[in-house]
Legacy VTK file of the C-alpha trace (Angstrom):
# vtk DataFile Version 3.0
C-alpha trace
ASCII
DATASET POLYDATA
POINTS 52 float
14.613 -2.420 4.403
15.478 -4.898 7.109
14.450 -8.554 6.938
11.974 -7.972 9.759
10.367 -5.055 7.900
10.173 -7.106 4.716
8.403 -9.951 6.515
5.942 -7.571 8.180
5.124 -6.122 4.748
3.896 -9.527 3.623
1.252 -9.687 6.337
-2.088 -8.240 5.225
-3.196 -5.136 7.091
-6.755 -5.740 8.271
-7.225 -1.971 8.632
-6.405 -1.148 5.021
-8.398 1.966 4.032
-8.170 1.319 0.292
-11.533 0.707 -1.392
-9.868 -1.216 -4.249
-10.269 -4.656 -2.712
-9.822 -6.377 -6.094
-6.200 -5.169 -6.296
-3.489 -7.816 -5.840
-1.672 -5.454 -3.460
-4.722 -4.624 -1.327
-3.819 -4.528 2.358
-0.102 -4.953 1.565
1.043 -1.364 1.984
4.735 -1.920 1.270
3.991 -3.613 -2.043
1.368 -1.030 -2.945
3.632 1.936 -2.211
6.510 0.341 -4.142
4.344 -0.207 -7.230
2.921 3.316 -7.115
6.325 4.886 -6.452
7.792 3.201 -9.533
4.783 4.380 -11.577
5.053 7.928 -10.224
1.507 7.896 -8.859
-0.135 8.178 -5.470
-1.811 5.251 -3.786
-5.555 5.665 -3.307
-5.164 6.245 0.433
-2.435 8.868 -0.145
-4.557 10.612 -2.772
-7.411 10.807 -0.264
-5.089 12.538 2.211
-3.959 15.063 -0.405
-7.575 15.984 -1.197
-8.252 16.936 2.434
LINES 1 53
52 0 1 2 3 4 5 6 7 8 9 10 11 12 13 14 15 16 17 18 19 20 21 22 23 24 25 26 27 28 29 30 31 32 33 34 35 36 37 38 39 40 41 42 43 44 45 46 47 48 49 50 51
């Protein structure tokens, strides 16, 4: 990941579709995906896509 990508990952995404607003990683997709990847689980937004 480039430095520019890393910095952009720190900015909250105001269009975050995740309903789990209490999560520390809410609206920080890069952090969220990294945590879920290491746990071997899908993020909530990815799981919603798989259901469809």
